[in-house]
N, C-alpha and C positions, 0 to 999 in steps of 0.2 A: 709231068706235073698234074696234080689232082685239082680238078675244078670243084669248088664247093657246091654241093647240091642246092637247088632252088627250094624255096619254101614249099612249093607245090610238090616237088619230087619227094621231099621229106614227109609230107602228109600222106602221099600215096604209099610210100614205103612203110610208114607206120601202120596204115590200115592193113596192108598185106601181112605185116608182122603179127598183128593182133589176130587177124583171120587165120593165119597158120597155127597160132597157139590154140585158138578156139576150136579148131577142127579135131583136136585130140583131147580126150577126157583124162588120159593118164598124165599126172603131174610130172612124172619122170620123163615121159616122151616130150612133153612141152619144153622141159629144160634142154633136151637134146636138140629140139628145133631152134631154141634161142641161141645155143652155143654154135650151132651150124651157121646161123646168120652171122655171128661175130667172126667166125673163121672165114666165111666168104668175103666179108668186108676186108679182112686182113688187119694185122695189129696196127699198122700205120694209120688205119682209118677208124680206130676205136672211137674217136670223138664223134664220128657220124652216128655210131650206135648210141652214144650218150644223147645226141640231139634227137634221135628217134624216141628215146625214153622221155625226153623233155616234151616232145609233141604230144605224146599220150598224157603226160602229167598235166598239160595245159588244156586238154580237151574237156568236154562235158560228159564224156563217156565213162561213168563210174565202173561199169562192168569191165571195160577194157583195162582200166587202171588196176582193178582187183586181180584180173587175170595175169597181168604182167607182174604185179607185185608178188602174187602167190608163187609164180614161177621162180622169181628171185628168192623167195622164201624157201622153196624146195632146194635151190642151189646152196643156200646157207646151211640147211640141214645136212647136205651132202659135203659141205666144205668144198664146193666146186663152182664158184662164181664165174660167170662169163667175164673174162678179164681182158685188159689191154696192157701192153708193155710200154714202159718209159725207160729211156736210157739211164745209166747210173748218174747220180748227181755229180760224180767226179769225172765222168767221161767227157770226151770231146763233144761239144754241142753241134748238132746237125741242123740244117735249115728246115723250116716248116714244110715247104713244098719241094722236097727233093725227088729225084727220080726213084722209081720203085726199087726197093732193096729186098734181099732175101731175108727170111725169118731168122737165119743164123746170125744176122747182124746184131740181133738183140738176145742171142742165146746165152753166151757167157757161163756155161755150166762148168767150165774148167778154169783153173787158176790162170790169170792173165787175160781172161776174156772180159768183155763188158758185162757186168752183172745184169741179169734179166729178171725182172720182177713183173709178175702178172697181177694187176691191180683191179679190184672190183670198182664199180662206179664211184662210190664215195671216196675211196682211197685214191683213185686216179685223179679226181678233181682236186683233192688236197695236195697231192704231190705236184700236180701240174701248176698249182698256184704258188707253191712254196719253194720247190727245188729246181735247180738247173737241169733241164732235160733237153731232148732234141726239139722241143716245142717252145715257142714264145710263151712266157708265163702268163697265166690268167691274171687280170686285174682283180683287186679286192671286190669291186662291185659285181663283176661277172661271176667270181667265185661265190659270193654271198647269194646271188640270185639263183645260180645253177644248183648249189647245194640245197637251198631251201626247197626248190622245186623237186629235186630228187628225193628228199626225205618225205615230202608230202605224198609223193607217189608210193614210196615204200611203206608208208604208214597204212596204206590200204590193206596190207597183209599183216595179220597178227604175228605170224612167224618172222617176217622180215623186220617188223617193228621191234620185236623182242630180241632176235638173234643177231641182227646187224650191229647194234651198239655193243653187244657182248664180244663180237669178233674184233671190233675196233679197239676195245679196251685191252684185249690180249695183244693186238698188233702194237699198241702204244708202249707195251712193256718189252718188246723185242728189240734188243740193241745188238744182236749178234750178226745178223745177215747183212747189215749195211743198207737195207732197203730204204730206210727212213732216216732223215736227219733228226737231231734233237727237237728242232722247231716243229717238224712234221709230227713227231710222236706227241708233242704237247697239244697240238691241234686235234689229233685223233682222240686223245684222252678227253679233251674238252667236248668234242662232239658226242662221244660215248656217254659221258656223264649227263650232259643236258638232254640227250635223247632218252636215256634210261629214266630220267626224272620226269618225262612226259611233257617237256616244254614244246612250244610250237616250232614248226620248221624254221620260221624266220628267227626265232630266239636261238635255236641250235646253231644256225649259220653265223649269227652274230657272236655267239659264244666262241666259235672257232677263231674268229678274227680277234676278239678281245683277249684270247689266250696269248696272243703274241704282241699285245700292245706295248709291253715293256722291253721288247727286244732291241729297239733302236734308241740310243741316248738322245735326249732333247737337242734340237738344233742340227741333227745329222740329216743329210739328204741322200736318199738311195735312188739310183737309176739302174735300169736294165742295160747291161753292157753287151 
């Protein structure tokens, strides 16, 4: 069972992450460092990586924010985002804090296996909020806050600010791989449009929620089962 890291542990890890990036002038090597961190955490702990990004986003260190955002911008140029895996929306749901599992649990590269999709930070948050995965779904408030914070961080890089919404717009058109439900594609498209239009991070996050406002008929009640 994984014990959630304390706030102090997250701050310490975030400082070490930024220091490791700052130690190298080569953007490509910085990306290698960031991907190595994600691999060491393991796919099941990708949310910890997202929390580390959140710590930097909420800090007063603009240099650290630009460094991290620029590294993600490099990843976008290479189409090689440090990603995490979520189980297929149609797969058997697994508990949040299960015993460690092998990476092959999420592979599914062959017919009959659980589809494995590696998702970047924004896509991961969106799928986590909307689709049935191995994790308990994010609430709307948590999704809104986390997404706005993530976009504010990414906006520190011109490459990330420009390329990420373009990627999301393409993802929103992809119906073939089964990675996203229709509702998720609609939210990704809404994020892409609002982001490309230069709206604030809070407005972009709200646009993602508003895109699904008509999904549920009036008077219906939804509960997580």
